[in-house]
N, C-alpha and C positions, 0 to 999 in steps of 0.2 A: 532710581539713582542709577547712575553711570559706573565704570568702574572708576574711573578717577573723579568721581565725585568720593567715591566709597574710598581711595586712599588717602584724600588731602588732610582730613584730622590727626593721620599716622603723621604723613609730612610735615604737618606744622607742629609738631611737638618733638620731632627729628629723628621719628624712627624708622629703621627699617623695614624692609616687608617681613625676614625672619627674624624682626626683633626678638619671639620666645627661644627661639631654639637657640641665637647665641645667647642668650640669659643662661638657660641651659646649659649652656658647656661653659662657660664664662664660672658658674659656680662650679664645674666637676672639674675646672683645672683649679680654683683655689682648692677647694678638696686633699686635688693632690697638692700641691706644693706645699704646701702649710706644713709646719713652718718651713719658711726658708732659711735660711744665713747666708748661700752666698750670692752676691753683688748681685749674677745673674739670674740667677731664680726667685730674688727680692724688684726685683725689674719688672720679670714675667707674669710673677704679684700681683708687684702696682697696675697694672695694664689690665687683668683679669676684673680686680677692683673696681678699675674706672671703666670698664665695659658695664659692669651690673648698676651703678651712680651709673651714667650714664639712660642705660633704656629704661632702669628702675625711675629715675625722676620724670625721663617721657612720659613713661606709661602713668603715670602721674598726670599730667601736662595732658594727655589724651583721655585721661579718667574726669578730669577737671577736680582734681583731689589732692593730702596732702602725698609729702614718702616719706616714709616714716622708713622705710628699706631705703632706700636709699641713703639717711640718716644713720643709719648707722653703719652702715659698709662707709661712708666717711668717715665716719670714727676709725675705721679697726684704718681705713688706711693710713691717716695721720698719724696711727699711732708703728704703724710701719715707714713712714721716712721718718717721721721722728724729724732732727735739726739736721740727719743725712743731705749735704749739700750735695750729689751727684744730680745734673741736669733729671737724667729719664725719670729719676722717682718724683723729685720739684715739679714736672713738668706732668708727670698722670695727676700729682695730689692738687693742681694749680686747675688743670681742665675737672678735675671733680668739683671743684668747688665752685667752676661758672655755671655746670649743669645744676646743681644743686639750686644757684642761687635763681634760677629761673620757677623752680620747683617750690622756692620759699616766698618768692615773690606772686605764685598762686592762693598762697594759700595766711599771705599775710591779711589782715586790714585792708578796706579798703583805703582808696588815698594816696598818699605821699608816701606810707608805709611799705608798700608794694616796692617800691620803689627802692627803696630806704632799707627792705629786707635783701632783694640782689643784689644794689649795691657794696652792700658790704663784706661780701662773699666774691663782687670781682672784685677788689681790697684788699681781702686776703690775696688773694689768688696773686694780685699785681708785688705782693714781700715778698713772696715762694720765689716770681720771676725776678727778683729784684738782686735776690741773693747774690752775692759774691760764688761761682762765673756769672751776673746776670746774662737771660734770655732772651733776648732784644727781642726773639719773634714773641714770644709772651708777655714780653711787656707790654707789645701794642696789641696786640689782641685781647688785651686787660680794658690799657686804654678805649681801644675801638668797643667798647664794649659798654664802659661807661658813656662815652659816647653816646651809644644810641637809648642807652638809660634818658635822657634826657626830652626826647621825643614825646610831644601832647602832654608834657606838662603843666601847666602853668605856674608855677613857683618858679622866683625868680632864682633862687637859689642853689635851687636844683637845676635848670640850664644852664646858669654857672657851673656848675660841674663838669657838667658835662660839656658847654666851650670850654673850659681848664682843663680839662683830658682832651680835646681834641689840637690846644695850641702848646699844650707839651708835648702830644703824641708829632705835630706837624715840626716841632725844632726842636727835637733827637731823632727823626727815622725820613724826612721827606730829601734827605740826601742820599740813601740806602743805595749800595750795588744787589741786596740781597732778594729774589724774588720771594721769599717768603714775609720776610718783612714786608714786602712791598703791595703784597697781595694786600697786609693785614690794614697799612697805615693805609692801602688807599678804600680801605671800606670802614673806614675810621672817617674819615676825609668826607664820602660820600653821607652818609647818617649824619656829618656835624652843618652841611650844606642841606640838607631835607629842613629844616633847619630855619632857615633862613629866607629873608622876602627875593624871589624869582627875582627880583631889578636888582638884588645886592651885589655890587660889586664884590666884592666878598665872596659871596656865592658859585663866582663867575671861576675866579680864584681858586676857590678848592674844587673847581670841577675837572679846572684844565691843569691840576696839579694830580689828583686822580686820575684826568687819563693818562700821563704823564708815569707814575705808577706800576697802572694796569699795564702796560707798556713790556715794560719789566718785567710781565708774569709771562707772556706769551710765547714758546718757543720760539 
């Protein structure tokens, strides 16, 4: 097996090459910052917990297993954030939910239960993103993730949920001037287009719009 082939499972799981060292470092940071009372310290602590959750969830994907360590960390992060509307804290918790959704999909029963397990986590992240003040880039990220959840699914309602998210994404953000938001919208439109026939005029329109939005993200 070549070095590239050896790295493929780790990359597919979203793990960086130094993920074990980063996991250890995040746990050291958590021990140092806990308990955190000032907002700056709470933000740093939330980022460290997010690192743990993303890496533990990635390791679970790599090893094709559930992610109990990530679930425990998510509960702790949720308690830390609680009802705080600080955008940085909400963003950390929302991205933690997006990460845990992938792991929950893996460990859920076969069939649409896998898709629903992930979408439930994405929808929880979307609620956080929509709390005032709404975080547009995060909202777009969540909607794009729901769009992607419809791929390779045969159930009409599952696909319609994905298409509905795509329509909302397009309606709310297709005129954005923000490169960050544009990148997420372009990703969602690309995933939507993949589910349409190659001869579909709607697919062609989505790809044209995708390319326009991608141009906004290029310096």
